[in-house]
C-alpha positions as CSV (number, residue, x, y, z in Angstrom):
1,X,3.7,-10.3,14.2
2,X,4.5,-9.8,10.6
3,X,3.0,-12.3,8.1
4,X,3.6,-12.4,4.4
5,X,0.1,-12.7,2.9
6,X,1.0,-13.1,-0.7
7,X,3.6,-12.0,-3.2
8,X,1.8,-10.8,-6.3
9,X,3.6,-10.8,-9.6
10,X,3.8,-7.8,-11.7
11,X,1.0,-5.4,-11.6
12,X,0.3,-3.9,-15.0
13,X,3.7,-5.3,-16.1
14,X,5.7,-2.6,-14.2
15,X,5.3,-3.0,-10.4
16,X,6.4,-5.8,-8.0
17,X,5.0,-5.6,-4.5
18,X,4.7,-7.6,-1.4
19,X,1.7,-7.5,1.1
20,X,2.1,-7.9,4.8
21,X,-0.5,-8.1,7.5
22,X,0.9,-6.5,10.7
23,X,-0.6,-5.3,13.9
24,X,0.2,-1.5,14.0
25,X,0.6,0.1,17.5
26,X,-2.8,1.8,17.1
27,X,-5.7,2.5,14.7
28,X,-4.3,5.7,13.2
29,X,-3.6,4.2,9.8
30,X,-5.1,1.3,7.9
31,X,-2.1,0.7,5.7
32,X,1.2,2.1,4.5
33,X,3.6,1.5,1.6
34,X,7.4,1.6,1.6
35,X,9.5,1.6,-1.5
36,X,12.5,-0.8,-1.6
37,X,15.9,-0.2,-3.1
38,X,15.3,-2.8,-5.8
39,X,12.2,-1.0,-7.2
40,X,9.7,-3.2,-5.4
41,X,7.2,-2.0,-2.8
42,X,6.1,-3.4,0.6
43,X,2.5,-2.8,1.5
44,X,1.7,-3.2,5.2
45,X,-1.9,-3.7,6.2
46,X,-2.9,-2.9,9.8
47,X,-4.2,-6.2,11.2
48,X,-6.2,-4.3,13.9
49,X,-8.8,-3.5,11.3
50,X,-11.4,-5.9,10.0
51,X,-10.6,-7.9,6.9
52,X,-13.0,-5.8,4.7
53,X,-11.2,-2.6,5.7
54,X,-7.8,-4.1,5.0
55,X,-9.0,-5.1,1.5
56,X,-10.2,-1.6,0.9
57,X,-6.9,-0.2,2.1
58,X,-5.0,-2.6,-0.1
59,X,-6.9,-1.3,-3.2
60,X,-6.2,2.2,-2.1
61,X,-2.5,1.6,-1.8
62,X,-2.3,-0.2,-5.1
63,X,-3.9,2.8,-6.7
64,X,-1.0,4.9,-5.4
65,X,1.4,2.5,-7.1
66,X,-0.6,2.4,-10.3
67,X,-0.7,6.2,-10.5
68,X,3.0,6.5,-9.7
69,X,2.4,8.7,-6.7
70,X,5.7,7.7,-5.0
71,X,7.6,9.6,-7.7
72,X,5.4,12.6,-8.0
73,X,6.3,15.4,-5.6
74,X,4.5,18.2,-7.4
75,X,0.9,17.4,-6.5
76,X,-0.4,18.2,-3.0
77,X,-1.0,15.2,-0.7
78,X,-4.7,15.9,-0.6
79,X,-5.0,15.6,-4.4
80,X,-2.9,12.4,-4.4
81,X,-5.1,10.8,-1.7
82,X,-8.2,11.8,-3.6
83,X,-6.9,10.2,-6.8
84,X,-6.2,7.0,-4.9
85,X,-9.8,6.8,-3.7
């Protein structure tokens, strides 16, 4: 089941994003982000995890957006993940 939790307005005046709580097929990932054609982002939180872990995952994914990681293909993934916390 896919539930729209909340549409947040602009984040730091530059990023629109939508947050969804979805049961992933397993526990391999707490969250994921997909860019949309219109410049917005969809953040999917794995509903199999407890609420506190989903909140932490949301903060992590928002850091990726804030630091513009989706448009930076120069840095190694490990460095990008470390920056996002």
